[in-house]
C-alpha angles and dihedrals in degrees: 000000000000090000092050092049091049092053095050098052094057090048092053090047090050091048092051092048090050090050092047092049090051090052092048094062136064115280103234094184096112090054092049099040102038117049093184089054088051092054091046089050094049091049091050091048094053093043097046094048091058093043091055089053091055089043086069098034100052100059088039093057092044090054090046093053097043109019085219125126087194091063090049090054093046089053090058093045093049090063096054102074097044086048094055092045092046092048092057093045093043089053093052093047091046087064097042105039143040104292091207092057091048091052093047093047093051092046090051088054089053089056092052092048091050090049090050092049090051093051092046091049092049103043119353107046093194119163093197090058090055089059094045094049090045089057091049091048092050091049089051094050092047092050093046105042099067091053092049093052094039091057098058096077090052091053105041132055116253092247091054096053095096091052089048090053090051092050090049089053091048090052095046095044093044090053091046091055101037101031098066091044090053091043092053093047093050092049091050095043104035109009136246097298090057091051094050090044091057087053089052089051093050091051090053092051088048091053092052091054095043091050089061092063116097122243120280105198116189120266117275093249093047115132125228114263109274146139087261089056093053087047089055089055089052090049091052092052090049090054094050105061093180090057092044088052092056090056097044096044090052093046089052093048092052097040095051103024108040105092096167093131087063094053094095091053093048092046089054088062093047101044113296130254098003091053089047091059093051091050095051091046098045098079092048092051090052091049093046091054090053096048090043090058097036099127088107094063094081090060093059114086104169093077097166091056090048091051094049094047091046090052088051087050091053093051090049092049094048088050089050089050088056093058099036109139097209143015098267092048088053092048091050092049089049091047089053091048090053093050091052092048089051092052091052091047095052093053095042089053092047093049093049094046095045098048113024112094116247093240088059101035096097096051091047090048088055093054091046089053091054091050093058101033096051100040096069100050088044088050090053089053091049095048094045091047093052092047091051093049096045097033091227130102090194092057091048095052096043094044089050093053091048091048091051090054091049091048091053093052090044095053092045092051091046094047107031091171087079093059093043095048115124122179093213091069096052117098116234089257094047129247121308118261110280090006124143119285120268108257134153103183095173098050110099 
């Protein structure tokens, strides 16, 4: 009896450790089970790697040609309006046209942009061409992204969507950490033309992988792209308070709690350029750690609650960054913020992919893209303005973190369906428009 009992307990402990280990590593099920998702993922990996090199090279070249930080800032702002317009148009097109063709067309446009940047860096050295090609690049990205995101629910089983969201986060965060490092190394070692040429090669590799996807024609009842179709997407969001809550809570988090514009001022206090690089990399490292250990995400069903708590964690971490007494405390706080942001992102993406009907997925992906591409630039403006008015970078950062926390609480109270949402209550095809929120109060 005693021997039997002693043998069972280690077995249970071992089984628990094995389960914990499985949950603390990326779930590769979507890549193993869905060949089309594997091709899509490989194409995105190739394309994103090159685009992150250009993300570094473009402002670097603008500054080298003009020696003006204002020009660098204007270059970033110039991309914003085309991106918003293209996201709306790309979302409508993704629901009305073959998504594979849209992806291929936009990727071919990216190849042309990379070739133009290579030629400009090697021979022409024209500032106006940087602006023109940046606009074309933003248009291509806005047109392509909704189709890429709308395809995932068509390629992956519903139960694997959380794992697919974690893998997408792993890809994006890995590229954001490694891409700029590779870009800086290429520029230093081989020059700007070589960096842009690598981006062109990555676009070509992405084209090859995307071309191996099968066609994804629109559904038979799909409408032609129009302003009325975009309005239909907006009406759908208004009728789904839990989905609306995911947009609003993310916008609030980025508007109040994204003090990236203040990083140079903080870095000056902690040691200059080397500290600045650590501050920019820290959120990506935290997010990468979460996405690399994302096997646990598939076991969480109350996605709305996870999103709200993660956004609260982001606000608290940003406030902690504002009062950090030293560089490594600041890096740790930003790493925690990046981890919280990644948790929120995984469950936002899972909720969207599991519940939004396929015929609307492109338009909703376009709206989603606007929510996360506009929040950060607006947040930079907000934090810079508060710092100017108060004369204190620390007050601007801490107040932003506290406001982010208040915004998360406010959105959750205003839209309680977000907090009550439970994936186990949602039909496979998603809830009907205007239907009751998905809740399972008695499920543990």
